[in-house]
C-alpha positions as CSV (number, residue, x, y, z in Angstrom):
1,M,-14.8,15.6,-4.9
2,R,-11.1,16.6,-5.4
3,F,-10.1,13.2,-6.6
4,E,-12.6,11.7,-8.7
5,D,-11.7,9.2,-10.8
6,R,-8.1,9.4,-9.9
7,G,-5.9,6.3,-9.3
8,V,-4.3,6.2,-6.6
9,L,-1.5,3.5,-5.0
10,I,-0.4,4.0,-1.2
11,T,2.0,1.5,0.3
12,G,1.7,0.8,3.3
13,A,-2.0,1.4,3.4
14,G,-3.2,-1.8,5.6
15,S,-2.4,0.6,8.5
16,G,-1.1,3.2,10.0
17,I,-0.9,6.8,8.1
18,G,-1.6,4.6,4.6
19,R,-4.5,3.5,5.8
20,A,-6.3,6.6,6.9
21,C,-4.7,8.6,3.4
22,A,-6.7,5.3,1.8
23,I,-9.4,6.2,3.8
24,D,-9.4,9.9,2.8
25,F,-8.3,9.7,-0.8
26,A,-11.5,7.3,-1.9
27,K,-13.7,9.5,0.2
28,E,-12.6,12.2,-2.1
29,G,-13.7,9.9,-4.9
30,G,-10.2,8.4,-5.6
31,I,-9.6,4.8,-6.7
32,V,-7.1,3.1,-4.9
33,G,-4.6,0.9,-4.5
34,V,-4.0,-0.2,-1.1
35,A,-0.6,-2.1,-1.0
36,D,1.0,-3.5,2.1
37,I,3.6,-6.5,2.6
38,D,0.4,-7.7,5.0
39,E,-2.7,-9.3,2.2
40,D,-5.2,-9.4,5.3
41,T,-4.1,-5.6,6.3
42,A,-4.8,-4.7,2.8
43,E,-7.7,-6.6,2.5
44,R,-9.3,-4.8,5.7
45,T,-8.3,-1.7,4.2
46,V,-10.2,-2.1,0.9
47,E,-12.9,-3.9,2.7
48,A,-13.6,-0.4,5.2
49,I,-13.2,1.8,1.9
50,K,-15.7,-0.3,-0.3
51,N,-18.3,-0.3,3.1
52,S,-18.7,3.6,2.9
53,G,-19.4,3.2,-0.8
54,G,-15.4,3.9,-2.2
55,R,-13.8,2.1,-4.8
56,A,-10.5,0.2,-3.8
57,H,-8.2,-2.9,-4.5
58,A,-5.7,-4.8,-2.6
59,F,-1.8,-5.5,-3.7
60,A,0.2,-7.6,-1.7
61,L,4.0,-5.7,-1.7
62,D,7.4,-6.0,0.0
63,T,8.8,-2.5,-1.0
64,T,12.1,-3.7,-0.3
65,D,11.6,-6.2,-3.3
66,P,12.5,-3.8,-6.7
67,S,11.0,-6.3,-8.6
68,A,7.5,-6.9,-6.6
69,V,7.4,-2.7,-6.6
70,G,7.4,-3.1,-10.7
71,H,4.9,-5.5,-10.7
72,C,2.8,-4.1,-8.0
73,I,2.9,-0.6,-10.1
74,D,2.2,-2.7,-13.5
75,G,-0.6,-4.5,-12.0
76,A,-2.4,-1.3,-10.1
77,A,-2.4,0.8,-13.4
78,E,-4.0,-2.2,-14.7
79,V,-6.4,-2.7,-12.4
80,I,-7.2,0.6,-11.6
81,G,-7.1,1.8,-15.2
82,R,-4.8,5.1,-14.9
83,L,-2.5,5.9,-11.8
84,D,-2.6,9.9,-10.7
85,I,-1.1,9.9,-7.4
86,L,1.4,7.4,-5.4
87,I,1.9,7.7,-1.8
88,N,5.0,5.8,-0.1
89,S,4.1,5.4,3.2
90,A,5.3,2.1,4.2
91,G,7.8,1.7,6.8
92,V,9.0,-0.1,9.6
93,R,9.2,0.8,13.4
94,E,11.8,-0.2,15.4
95,I,11.4,0.0,19.6
96,D,14.0,0.4,21.9
97,S,13.3,-2.1,24.9
């Protein structure tokens, strides 16, 4: 497995590209920190990863709050044990009506 025991933190991992990345990194052996502004979607991603045998932890994170980002990074490093990879996938999609 390419990412065996590597600590991975992914923002926006509750849905979309971030979720897909979280699932793929877990399949490759990574220990994934699933960060999202919506804690429920983060928990659902973690559940999907754990149900397929992977390792993951959920973190509530509003990436527009610099203080919260720092706390999330520190918390993820502590819970996971290390951080080797960071993927910033959080974003907002605006739809014109």
